[in-house]
C-alpha positions as CSV (number, residue, x, y, z in Angstrom):
1,M,44.9,113.8,47.5
2,N,43.5,116.1,50.3
3,P,43.9,119.9,49.7
4,R,46.3,121.7,51.9
5,P,44.7,123.1,55.1
6,P,43.8,126.9,55.1
7,P,46.0,129.3,57.1
8,P,44.7,130.7,60.4
9,D,42.1,133.5,60.3
10,A,43.8,136.9,60.5
11,G,40.9,138.4,62.4
12,S,40.8,135.8,65.2
13,T,41.6,136.6,68.8
14,S,44.9,135.6,70.4
15,I,45.3,133.8,73.7
16,G,47.1,136.8,75.0
17,Q,44.2,139.0,74.2
18,L,41.8,136.6,75.8
19,L,43.9,136.4,79.0
20,R,44.2,140.2,79.1
21,R,40.5,140.6,78.7
22,A,39.9,138.0,81.5
23,F,42.4,139.5,83.9
24,G,41.1,143.0,83.0
25,G,37.6,141.8,83.8
26,V,38.7,140.4,87.1
27,V,40.6,143.6,88.0
28,A,37.5,145.6,87.1
29,L,35.4,143.4,89.4
30,V,37.9,143.8,92.2
31,F,37.8,147.6,91.8
32,L,33.9,147.5,91.7
33,M,33.9,145.4,94.9
34,G,36.2,148.0,96.5
35,V,33.9,150.8,95.4
36,A,30.8,148.9,96.6
37,G,32.5,148.3,99.9
38,L,33.3,152.0,100.3
39,V,29.7,152.9,99.3
40,A,28.4,150.3,101.8
41,T,30.6,151.3,104.8
42,V,31.7,155.0,104.5
43,P,28.2,156.7,104.5
44,P,27.1,154.7,107.6
45,F,30.4,155.4,109.2
46,V,30.1,159.1,108.4
47,A,26.4,159.1,109.5
48,I,27.1,157.3,112.8
49,S,30.6,158.4,113.9
50,A,29.9,162.2,114.4
51,P,26.8,161.8,116.7
52,L,28.4,158.9,118.4
53,N,31.5,160.9,119.0
54,D,29.4,163.9,120.3
55,L,27.6,161.6,122.7
56,L,30.8,160.0,123.9
57,R,32.4,163.4,124.4
58,T,29.2,164.6,126.3
59,R,29.2,161.5,128.5
60,S,32.9,161.8,129.1
61,S,32.5,165.5,130.0
62,S,29.5,164.7,132.2
63,G,31.6,162.1,133.9
64,V,34.2,164.7,134.7
65,V,31.6,167.0,136.1
66,R,30.1,164.2,138.2
67,T,33.6,163.3,139.5
68,L,34.3,166.9,140.6
69,L,30.9,167.1,142.2
70,F,31.5,163.8,144.1
71,D,35.1,165.0,145.0
72,G,33.6,168.3,146.3
73,Q,30.8,166.5,148.3
74,Q,33.3,164.1,149.9
75,G,35.7,166.9,150.7
76,L,32.8,168.9,152.2
77,D,31.6,165.9,154.3
78,G,35.1,165.3,155.6
79,Y,35.7,168.9,156.5
80,L,32.5,169.2,158.3
81,L,33.2,166.0,160.3
82,T,36.9,166.5,161.0
83,G,37.7,170.1,160.3
84,R,40.9,169.0,158.6
85,D,42.5,171.3,156.1
86,T,43.1,168.5,153.7
87,D,39.4,167.9,153.3
88,R,38.8,171.6,152.9
89,T,41.6,171.7,150.3
90,S,40.1,168.8,148.4
91,Y,36.8,170.6,148.3
92,L,38.3,173.8,147.2
93,M,40.2,172.1,144.3
94,A,37.0,170.4,143.1
95,R,35.2,173.8,143.4
96,Q,37.9,175.5,141.5
97,D,37.9,172.9,138.6
98,Y,34.2,172.6,138.3
99,P,33.4,175.7,136.3
100,A,35.8,174.6,133.5
101,A,34.4,171.2,133.5
102,E,30.8,172.6,133.4
103,A,31.9,174.8,130.5
104,G,33.4,171.8,128.7
105,L,30.2,169.9,129.2
106,R,28.1,172.7,127.8
107,G,30.5,172.9,124.8
108,V,30.1,169.3,123.8
109,T,26.4,168.9,124.7
110,I,24.2,167.9,121.8
111,D,20.8,169.4,121.3
112,E,18.9,166.4,122.6
113,T,20.6,166.5,126.0
114,R,21.1,170.3,126.4
115,A,18.0,170.7,128.7
116,L,19.3,167.9,130.9
117,V,22.7,169.5,131.0
118,E,21.2,172.8,132.0
119,T,19.2,171.1,134.7
120,L,22.4,169.4,136.0
121,A,24.2,172.7,135.9
122,T,21.4,174.6,137.7
123,E,21.2,172.0,140.4
124,A,25.0,171.9,140.8
125,T,25.2,175.7,141.1
126,R,22.6,175.6,143.9
127,W,24.6,172.8,145.6
128,W,27.9,174.6,145.3
129,A,26.2,177.7,146.8
130,L,25.0,175.7,149.9
131,A,28.3,174.0,150.2
132,D,30.3,177.3,150.0
133,Q,28.2,178.7,152.9
134,Q,29.0,175.7,155.0
135,V,32.7,175.7,154.2
136,N,33.0,179.5,154.6
137,G,31.3,179.3,158.1
138,M,33.8,176.7,159.4
139,P,35.4,176.3,161.7
140,G,33.7,178.8,163.9
141,A,30.1,178.4,162.7
142,R,29.4,174.8,162.1
143,P,26.3,174.3,159.9
144,S,23.1,173.2,161.5
145,S,21.4,169.9,160.9
146,A,18.8,171.7,158.7
147,E,21.5,173.3,156.6
148,I,23.2,169.9,156.2
149,T,19.9,168.2,155.3
150,R,19.1,170.9,152.8
151,E,22.6,170.5,151.3
152,R,22.3,166.8,151.1
153,E,18.9,167.0,149.5
154,Q,20.3,169.4,147.0
155,F,23.2,167.1,146.2
156,A,20.6,164.3,145.7
157,R,18.8,166.5,143.2
158,V,22.2,167.1,141.5
159,E,22.8,163.3,141.4
160,S,19.3,162.7,140.1
161,A,19.9,165.3,137.3
162,Y,23.2,163.6,136.4
163,Q,21.5,160.2,136.3
164,A,18.8,161.5,134.0
165,L,21.5,163.0,131.7
166,D,23.6,159.8,131.8
167,L,20.6,157.6,131.1
168,R,19.6,159.8,128.2
169,L,23.2,159.6,126.8
170,V,23.3,155.8,127.2
171,Q,19.9,155.5,125.4
172,K,21.2,157.7,122.6
173,I,24.4,155.7,122.4
174,R,22.4,152.4,122.2
175,E,20.2,153.8,119.5
176,I,23.2,154.9,117.5
177,N,24.8,151.5,118.1
178,R,21.6,149.7,116.9
179,A,21.5,151.9,113.9
180,N,25.2,151.2,113.3
181,N,24.6,147.5,113.7
182,L,21.8,147.7,111.2
183,L,23.9,149.7,108.8
184,N,26.8,147.2,109.3
185,G,24.5,144.4,108.5
186,V,23.2,146.1,105.4
187,A,26.8,146.8,104.4
188,L,27.7,143.2,105.0
189,V,24.8,142.0,102.9
190,V,25.7,144.5,100.2
191,L,29.3,143.3,100.3
192,A,28.3,139.7,100.3
193,I,26.0,140.3,97.3
194,T,28.7,142.3,95.4
195,T,31.3,139.6,96.3
196,A,29.0,136.8,95.0
197,L,28.2,138.8,91.9
198,A,31.9,139.5,91.4
199,G,32.7,135.9,91.9
200,W,30.0,134.8,89.5
201,F,31.2,137.3,86.9
202,A,34.8,136.2,87.5
203,I,33.8,132.6,87.0
204,R,31.9,133.5,83.9
205,I,34.9,135.4,82.5
206,G,37.3,132.6,83.5
207,N,35.0,129.9,82.0
208,S,34.5,131.8,78.8
209,A,38.2,132.3,78.4
210,T,38.9,128.7,79.4
211,R,36.3,127.4,76.9
212,R,37.7,129.5,74.1
213,I,41.2,128.1,74.9
214,T,40.7,124.5,76.2
215,G,37.8,123.7,73.8
216,P,39.7,124.2,70.6
217,L,42.9,122.9,72.2
218,G,41.0,119.7,73.2
219,Q,39.9,119.4,69.5
220,V,43.5,119.7,68.4
221,L,44.7,117.1,71.0
222,E,41.9,114.7,70.0
223,A,42.8,115.1,66.3
224,V,46.5,114.5,67.1
225,A,45.6,111.4,69.1
226,R,43.4,110.1,66.2
227,I,46.1,110.8,63.7
228,G,48.5,108.9,66.0
229,R,46.2,105.9,66.0
230,G,46.4,105.8,62.2
231,E,43.2,107.7,61.1
232,R,44.9,109.4,58.2
233,E,42.0,111.5,57.0
234,V,41.4,113.4,60.3
235,R,41.9,117.1,60.1
236,V,41.3,119.9,62.7
237,T,38.4,122.2,62.0
238,L,38.1,125.2,64.3
239,A,35.8,128.3,64.3
240,G,36.6,131.4,66.4
241,A,39.6,129.8,68.2
242,P,42.5,131.9,69.4
243,T,45.1,132.7,66.9
244,E,47.8,130.6,68.5
245,I,45.6,127.5,68.6
246,E,44.6,128.1,65.0
247,E,48.2,128.2,64.1
248,V,48.8,125.0,66.1
249,A,45.8,123.4,64.3
250,A,47.1,124.6,60.9
251,A,50.5,123.1,61.8
252,V,48.9,119.8,62.8
253,N,46.8,119.7,59.6
254,T,50.0,120.5,57.6
255,A,51.9,117.7,59.3
256,A,49.0,115.3,58.8
257,F,48.8,116.4,55.2
258,E,52.5,115.8,54.7
259,G,52.4,112.6,56.6
260,D,49.5,111.3,54.6
261,R,51.3,112.4,51.4
262,E,54.4,110.7,52.6
263,R,52.5,107.4,53.4
264,R,50.8,107.4,50.1
265,M,54.1,108.0,48.4
266,F,55.8,105.2,50.2
267,D,52.8,102.9,49.5
268,A,53.1,103.7,45.9
269,F,56.9,103.2,46.2
270,Q,56.3,99.7,47.6
271,E,53.9,98.9,44.8
272,H,56.0,100.3,42.0
273,S,59.2,98.8,43.4
274,A,57.6,95.4,43.4
275,A,56.7,96.0,39.7
276,V,60.3,97.0,38.9
277,R,61.6,93.8,40.6
278,H,59.6,91.7,38.2
279,H,61.8,92.9,35.4
280,L,64.6,90.3,35.0
281,S,66.5,92.3,32.4
282,R,68.8,95.1,33.7
283,G,67.8,97.4,30.9
284,E,64.1,96.9,31.5
285,A,64.6,97.3,35.3
286,V,66.5,100.6,34.9
287,A,63.9,102.0,32.4
288,A,61.0,101.1,34.7
289,A,62.9,102.5,37.8
290,A,63.5,105.9,36.1
291,Q,59.8,106.2,35.1
292,V,58.6,105.1,38.6
293,L,60.9,107.5,40.4
294,G,60.0,110.4,38.2
295,D,56.3,109.9,38.6
296,L,56.6,109.4,42.4
297,L,58.7,112.4,43.1
298,G,57.1,114.7,40.5
299,A,60.5,115.2,38.9
300,D,61.3,116.9,35.6
301,H,64.2,114.6,34.6
302,V,65.6,111.4,35.9
303,V,69.0,110.1,34.7
304,I,70.4,106.7,35.7
305,R,74.0,105.9,34.7
306,L,75.7,102.5,35.1
307,P,79.4,101.8,35.2
308,P,81.2,99.9,32.3
309,D,81.1,96.1,32.5
310,P,82.9,93.4,30.4
311,D,80.2,93.7,27.7
312,G,80.9,97.4,27.3
313,E,79.5,100.7,28.6
314,P,75.8,100.6,29.2
315,E,73.6,103.3,27.7
316,P,72.4,105.8,30.4
317,E,68.7,105.8,31.0
318,I,66.9,109.2,30.6
319,W,63.3,109.9,31.6
320,S,61.7,113.3,31.2
321,A,58.2,114.5,32.3
322,A,55.8,115.7,29.6
323,G,56.5,119.3,28.8
324,A,59.7,119.5,30.9
325,A,62.1,122.1,29.7
326,G,65.9,121.6,29.2
327,D,67.9,118.9,27.7
328,P,69.1,116.1,30.1
329,T,71.4,114.5,27.5
330,P,74.5,116.4,28.6
331,L,73.8,115.3,32.2
332,A,73.6,111.7,31.1
333,G,77.0,112.0,29.2
334,A,78.8,113.8,32.1
335,P,81.9,111.8,33.2
336,V,81.8,109.8,36.4
337,D,84.9,108.6,38.3
338,W,83.5,105.2,39.1
339,D,86.7,104.1,40.8
340,A,86.4,106.9,43.4
341,S,82.6,106.6,43.7
342,Q,81.3,104.9,46.8
343,P,77.6,104.0,47.6
344,G,76.1,106.5,50.1
345,K,73.1,108.5,51.1
346,A,71.1,110.7,48.8
347,V,72.3,114.3,48.8
348,V,70.6,117.5,47.5
349,R,72.6,119.8,45.4
350,E,71.7,123.5,44.7
351,V,72.7,124.2,41.2
352,G,73.5,127.9,41.9
353,Q,76.0,126.8,44.6
354,T,78.0,124.3,42.5
355,P,81.4,125.4,41.2
356,P,81.7,125.9,37.4
357,G,82.5,122.8,35.5
358,P,81.1,120.1,33.1
359,M,78.6,118.9,35.7
360,T,77.3,122.4,36.4
361,A,77.0,123.1,32.6
362,A,75.1,119.8,32.2
363,L,72.7,120.7,35.0
364,N,72.2,124.2,33.5
365,A,71.4,122.5,30.2
366,A,68.7,120.5,32.0
367,A,67.3,123.8,33.5
368,A,67.9,122.2,36.9
369,R,67.5,124.1,40.1
370,R,67.7,121.4,42.8
371,V,68.8,117.8,42.2
372,I,69.0,114.7,44.2
373,E,72.1,112.6,43.6
374,V,72.6,109.0,44.8
375,T,75.5,106.7,44.1
376,F,74.2,103.2,44.8
377,G,75.7,99.8,44.9
378,E,76.2,96.5,46.7
379,G,78.8,96.5,49.5
380,G,81.5,99.1,48.7
381,T,81.2,98.9,44.9
382,A,79.2,101.4,43.0
383,T,76.8,99.9,40.5
384,G,75.2,103.1,39.3
385,Q,74.4,106.7,39.9
386,L,70.9,108.3,40.1
387,T,70.2,112.0,39.4
388,V,66.7,113.4,39.9
389,V,66.1,116.9,38.6
390,R,63.6,119.5,39.7
391,Q,63.6,122.7,37.5
392,R,63.6,126.4,38.3
393,G,60.3,127.8,39.6
394,R,59.4,124.7,41.5
395,G,59.6,123.9,45.3
396,G,62.5,122.2,47.0
397,W,62.8,118.6,47.9
398,R,61.1,117.4,51.1
399,P,63.2,115.3,53.4
400,Y,61.1,112.2,52.9
401,E,61.4,112.6,49.1
402,V,65.2,112.6,49.5
403,H,65.0,109.6,51.8
404,L,62.7,107.8,49.3
405,A,65.1,108.4,46.5
406,G,67.9,106.9,48.6
407,V,65.8,103.9,49.5
408,F,64.7,103.4,45.8
409,A,68.4,103.6,44.7
410,A,69.4,101.0,47.2
411,D,66.5,98.8,46.1
412,L,67.5,99.4,42.4
413,A,71.1,98.2,43.3
414,R,69.7,94.9,44.6
415,I,67.4,94.6,41.6
416,L,70.2,95.1,39.2
417,T,72.4,92.6,41.0
418,H,69.6,90.0,41.0
419,A,68.9,90.8,37.3
420,K,72.6,90.3,36.5
421,L,72.7,87.0,38.4
422,F,69.5,85.9,36.6
423,E,71.0,86.7,33.3
424,Q,74.1,84.8,34.2
425,A,72.1,81.9,35.6
426,H,69.9,81.9,32.5
427,E,73.0,81.7,30.3
428,L,74.5,79.0,32.5
429,V,71.3,77.0,32.4
430,A,71.2,77.3,28.6
431,R,74.8,76.1,28.4
432,M,74.1,73.3,30.9
433,R,71.2,72.2,28.8
434,E,73.3,72.3,25.7
435,V,76.0,70.2,27.5
436,D,73.4,67.8,28.8
437,S,71.9,67.4,25.4
438,T,75.3,66.8,24.0
439,K,76.1,64.3,26.8
440,M,72.9,62.4,26.3
441,E,73.4,62.3,22.5
442,L,77.0,61.0,23.2
443,L,75.6,58.4,25.6
444,W,73.1,57.3,23.0
445,T,75.7,57.2,20.2
446,V,78.3,55.5,22.4
447,S,75.8,52.9,23.7
448,H,74.7,52.0,20.2
449,E,78.3,51.9,19.0
450,L,79.3,49.6,21.9
451,R,76.3,47.4,21.5
452,T,77.2,46.3,18.0
453,P,80.8,45.0,18.8
454,L,79.6,43.6,22.2
455,T,77.0,41.5,20.4
456,S,79.8,40.1,18.2
457,V,81.9,39.4,21.3
458,A,79.0,37.7,23.0
459,G,78.3,35.6,19.9
460,Y,81.8,34.3,19.6
461,L,82.0,33.8,23.3
462,E,78.9,31.6,23.2
463,V,80.6,29.6,20.3
464,L,83.7,29.0,22.5
465,I,81.7,28.1,25.6
466,D,79.6,25.6,23.6
467,R,83.0,24.1,22.3
468,E,81.9,24.5,18.7
469,A,85.4,25.8,18.0
470,G,87.1,22.9,19.8
471,P,87.6,21.3,23.2
472,L,88.5,23.5,26.3
473,N,90.5,22.7,29.3
474,A,89.5,23.8,32.9
475,A,91.6,27.0,32.9
476,Q,90.1,28.1,29.6
477,E,86.6,27.4,30.8
478,R,87.2,29.6,34.0
479,M,88.6,32.4,31.9
480,L,85.7,32.2,29.4
481,G,83.3,32.2,32.4
482,V,84.9,35.5,33.7
483,I,84.6,37.0,30.2
484,D,81.0,35.9,30.0
485,Q,80.2,37.5,33.4
486,N,81.8,40.8,32.3
487,V,80.0,40.7,29.0
488,V,76.7,40.3,30.8
489,R,77.7,43.2,33.1
490,L,78.7,45.4,30.2
491,R,75.5,44.5,28.3
492,R,73.4,45.5,31.3
493,L,75.4,48.8,31.7
494,I,74.8,49.6,28.0
495,E,71.1,48.7,28.3
496,D,70.9,51.0,31.4
497,L,72.6,53.9,29.4
498,L,70.3,53.3,26.5
499,M,67.2,53.3,28.7
500,V,68.3,56.5,30.4
501,S,68.9,58.1,27.0
502,R,65.4,57.0,25.9
503,I,63.9,58.5,29.1
504,E,65.8,61.8,28.7
505,A,64.9,62.0,25.0
506,G,61.3,61.2,25.7
507,R,61.4,58.0,23.6
508,L,60.4,55.5,26.3
509,A,57.3,53.6,25.1
510,L,55.3,51.5,27.5
511,S,52.6,48.9,26.7
512,H,49.6,48.5,29.0
513,D,49.1,44.7,29.1
514,L,47.4,42.8,31.9
515,L,50.2,41.1,33.9
516,D,50.5,39.0,37.0
517,L,52.8,40.9,39.3
518,S,53.3,37.8,41.5
519,A,54.6,35.9,38.5
520,L,57.0,38.7,37.5
521,V,58.4,38.9,41.1
522,R,58.9,35.2,41.3
523,T,60.7,35.2,38.0
524,A,63.0,38.0,39.2
525,C,63.7,36.1,42.4
526,T,64.7,33.1,40.3
527,E,67.0,35.1,38.1
528,I,68.8,36.7,41.0
529,Q,69.2,33.5,42.9
530,P,72.5,32.4,41.3
531,A,74.1,35.7,42.2
532,A,72.7,35.5,45.7
533,N,74.0,31.9,46.2
534,K,77.4,33.0,45.0
535,A,77.5,35.8,47.6
536,D,76.1,33.5,50.3
537,I,73.0,35.6,50.7
538,A,69.6,34.0,51.5
539,V,66.7,35.3,49.3
540,T,63.2,34.7,50.5
541,C,60.2,35.3,48.2
542,D,56.9,35.4,50.1
543,I,54.2,35.8,47.5
544,D,51.0,33.7,47.5
545,E,48.1,35.4,45.8
546,P,48.0,36.6,42.2
547,M,48.1,40.4,41.7
548,T,46.9,41.6,38.3
549,I,48.3,45.0,37.1
550,R,48.5,46.7,33.8
551,G,52.0,47.5,32.4
552,D,55.0,46.8,30.2
553,R,56.5,43.4,30.9
554,E,60.0,44.2,29.7
555,N,60.4,47.4,31.7
556,L,58.8,45.9,34.8
557,D,61.1,42.9,34.6
558,R,64.1,45.3,34.3
559,M,62.8,47.3,37.3
560,L,62.2,44.3,39.5
561,L,65.6,42.8,38.7
562,Q,67.3,46.1,39.4
563,V,65.7,46.4,42.8
564,L,66.7,42.8,43.7
565,A,70.2,43.2,42.3
566,N,70.7,46.2,44.4
567,A,69.6,44.4,47.5
568,V,72.0,41.5,46.8
569,K,74.9,43.8,45.7
570,F,74.8,45.9,48.9
571,T,74.3,43.0,51.3
572,G,77.3,41.2,52.7
573,S,78.0,37.5,53.0
574,G,75.6,35.8,55.3
575,G,72.9,38.4,54.9
576,T,69.3,38.1,53.9
577,V,67.0,39.6,51.3
578,T,63.2,39.3,51.8
579,V,60.7,39.9,49.1
580,A,57.0,40.2,49.9
581,A,54.0,41.4,47.9
582,R,50.4,41.8,48.9
583,I,47.2,43.6,47.9
584,S,46.5,46.8,49.9
585,G,43.2,48.4,48.9
586,P,43.4,49.4,45.2
587,N,47.1,48.9,45.0
588,A,49.7,46.1,44.9
589,E,52.5,46.7,47.4
590,L,55.9,45.1,46.9
591,V,58.5,45.3,49.7
592,V,62.1,44.3,49.3
593,R,64.1,44.3,52.6
594,D,67.8,43.6,53.0
595,T,70.3,43.5,55.8
596,G,73.0,45.2,53.9
597,I,75.2,48.3,54.5
598,G,72.3,50.7,54.4
599,I,72.4,54.3,53.2
600,P,73.6,57.4,55.1
601,A,70.7,59.8,56.0
602,A,72.3,62.7,54.2
603,D,72.2,60.7,50.9
604,L,68.6,59.6,51.0
605,P,67.1,62.7,49.3
606,H,69.5,62.2,46.3
607,L,69.0,58.5,45.6
608,F,66.9,59.0,42.5
609,T,69.3,61.5,40.9
610,R,71.1,60.3,37.8
611,F,74.7,59.0,38.5
612,F,74.4,59.6,42.2
613,R,75.9,56.9,44.5
614,A,75.8,56.6,48.2
615,T,79.0,57.7,49.9
616,N,79.5,54.5,51.8
617,A,79.2,52.5,48.6
618,I,81.9,54.7,47.1
619,R,84.1,54.2,50.1
620,Q,83.7,50.4,49.9
621,A,84.4,50.5,46.1
622,I,81.2,48.7,45.3
623,P,80.8,48.8,41.5
624,G,78.0,50.8,39.9
625,I,77.3,54.1,38.0
626,G,74.2,55.4,39.9
627,L,71.5,54.7,37.2
628,G,69.6,51.8,38.8
629,L,67.3,53.7,41.1
630,T,66.7,56.4,38.4
631,I,65.4,53.7,36.1
632,V,63.4,52.1,38.8
633,S,61.7,55.4,39.8
634,T,61.0,56.3,36.2
635,V,59.4,52.9,35.4
636,V,57.3,52.9,38.6
637,E,56.1,56.4,38.1
638,R,55.2,55.8,34.4
639,H,53.1,52.9,35.6
640,G,51.2,55.2,38.0
641,G,53.0,54.0,41.1
642,T,55.4,55.2,43.8
643,V,58.7,54.0,45.2
644,T,60.1,54.9,48.6
645,I,63.4,54.0,50.2
646,D,63.8,53.6,54.0
647,S,67.3,52.9,55.2
648,E,69.6,53.1,58.2
649,E,73.3,52.9,57.7
650,G,74.8,49.6,59.0
651,V,71.3,48.1,59.5
652,G,69.7,47.6,56.1
653,T,67.4,49.1,53.4
654,T,63.7,48.6,52.6
655,A,62.4,49.5,49.2
656,T,58.6,49.8,48.9
657,I,56.9,49.8,45.5
658,V,53.2,50.6,45.1
659,L,51.5,49.9,41.8
660,P,47.7,50.2,41.0
661,V,46.0,46.9,40.4
662,A,43.8,46.4,37.3
663,G,40.1,47.2,37.6
664,P,37.2,44.8,37.1
665,A,36.4,46.2,33.6
666,D,39.8,45.3,32.3
667,D,40.2,42.0,30.3
668,D,42.7,40.6,27.9
669,A,40.6,41.1,24.8
670,T,40.4,44.8,25.2
671,S,43.9,45.5,26.6
672,A,46.3,43.1,25.0
673,H,47.1,45.4,22.1
674,R,46.6,48.8,23.8
675,T,49.8,50.9,23.9
676,D,50.1,54.3,25.4
677,M,53.0,56.3,24.0
678,H,54.2,59.0,26.4
679,E,56.6,61.6,25.2
680,Y,58.6,63.4,27.8
681,S,61.2,66.2,27.2
682,S,64.4,66.2,29.2
683,A,64.4,68.2,32.4
C-alpha cells in the first residue's frame, strides 16, 4: 500500500505572493521608465528652452523695431511726396513708439547679439535724426536731393544692421534647434533602450511567475490525466511550487491514494466474495463473510444475525479482530424486530448520538464508536442483519467502505438464498434417489414375482393350445390365441422391466462374441414379419454383405427386435418399413426407416429418457410404457456404438445405429469365451 502523500511545504510561496511580486516588478519598471523619460527629456528641455525663448523674444522685439522703422520710413516718404498730414501723423506715431520698442529690444537681447543690437540702435538713431530734420522743415523747407539721398543711405544702413541682427538670430535659433533635435534623438534612444529593457525585465518577471505557476500546474494536470487513464501508481511530486498548487497536488495525491485504496479494496472484495460463494452451507458462508468483511474494512467486530426459520433460530455469527477490546456478545443477542425490518442501504450510526436502550448498551459493551448497520434480504423480506463495529480512538468510515458493506450484504443475501436452495435441492435429490432406489427395487421384485406365475400361465396355455387337455372348438382357439398374444406382450413387458432394473442396478453383463450383424438383422426381420403382415405393413430388408461385430447376441437380438417393433407399431396400415445395413469405414451402420406417425420436434430430446412417450403416441392411445428406446440406447452404447433418431411428425422416423466392426486380429478361438462385466451405478 502506498504511503499517504506529504502535506504542502509551509515555507513555499503562494500564487498571490508571486502575482504581487510580478505586478510590483512591472509597476517598478513603469516608474523607472517614467524617471528615465524625465531624465532624458527635462534637462534638454531646460537647457534649450531658456536660450531659445530669449532668441525668440529678441527676434520678436527686433521685428517690432523693424516694423516701426519701416512705418516711419513709409510715413516720411509719403509726407515728403504729398505733404499730407496723415503721412506725417503715421511717421510721428512710429517715431513716438520707437524708443519703447528699442528699449524692449535692449531688454531681451542676449549677449551674443548685443553688439548687433547696439549697431542697429545707433544706425536707427542717426536715421531718426535725419528724418526729424526733414519732417520738421516741411512744408516750407522741402529737403534737398542730397538730404534725401543721405537719409535713404542711412536707412539702408539701418536695414543692413537689422538684417545682420536677424541673420544672427536665425543662425542661433537653428543651432539651438539642431542641438534640440540631437538631444531629442538621444532622449528617444534612451527611452527606447529603457523601454526595451523594461519590456525585457517585464517578460522575464512574467515568464518567471508563469513558469512557477504553469509548470507545476501542468505536472498536476498531467498526473490527473494519467490517473484518469488508469495509471494507479502515479503521484504528483513538486519542488518549490506555489502553496495553492502544492495544496492541489496534495489533494490529487490524496484522492489518488484513496481511489487506489478503494480499487484494491473492491478487487479484494470481488476475490473474497467469490470465495464466500463457494460455501454451499449457510453457516460456513456466514462465517466466511464475517471474517472477509472484518479483514477488508479493518473492523474490530462483525456481527451477523439471521431471522428464525422452521428449523429454529440460527446462532449469530461473531468475528473479532485480534486484540480488539469490548465484548460483542450482547450485540449479537440484541433483539431484532424481523417483521418490521426491511432490506435497505448501509447506514452509519454514531454511538454517542443513539438514545439509551438495549442496543446502545450492547454497542457500549463492544466499545463501539461508529458502526455500519445493514439489513439485507431478497425482495422485501429481510434475511439477515449485518453490524460492523469500529471502536473508540479510530477514524470514521469512508463512504466507499460503507458502500462496500452494503454491496457485500446484498451479495451475502444472494449467497444465503442460493445456499438454502442448494441445501433443499440436496435434500430433495437424496429423497429422489431414495425413492428411485425403492422404485427400482419394487420393479425388480414385482417383475420377478410376476414372472413366476406368468410362466405357469404360459405353460398351461401351451398345453391347451396343443390340445393335450382335449379338443377345442373355433371360438376357444380364438380366445386362447388372444390370451397367448397378451401373455407374450406381458412377458416382453416384464423382460423390459427386468432389463431396466439390471441396467439401473449395474447388473447388466454383456459377452463379447464375434457375431454376424447381417444374420442378426435378417432374423429380427423374420420375427417381426407376422406382426407386420397383420398390420398390413411392408417390411423390406436390404442386407447383402456379412458384417462381423463383437457383442452379446441376446441383448443385440432384443435391441434389433425393439427397433423393428417400434417401426411397425407406429406405422399405419399400408405403410412401409425399410431396413438397410452397410459397412461405413470402421463401423457397421444399420438404418431403419418407416413411414409412420413421426415424432414431434419438441419430444426428440427426451426420447431416450425412461418412461417417456411421444405426445402424439399418447393422444392416439398407442400402447407402450416408454422403455424401448432406453433399452436400445443402453445396449448400443455398451457395445461402443451410437444411436440417433431423425423424425418429422406425420412423415416418418429414421433410426440410425452405428456399431464398430471387429478388427482383423479377432478370431473365434480367442474371443468365444471372453466376457466383459461392466458395473454401472444408477444415475
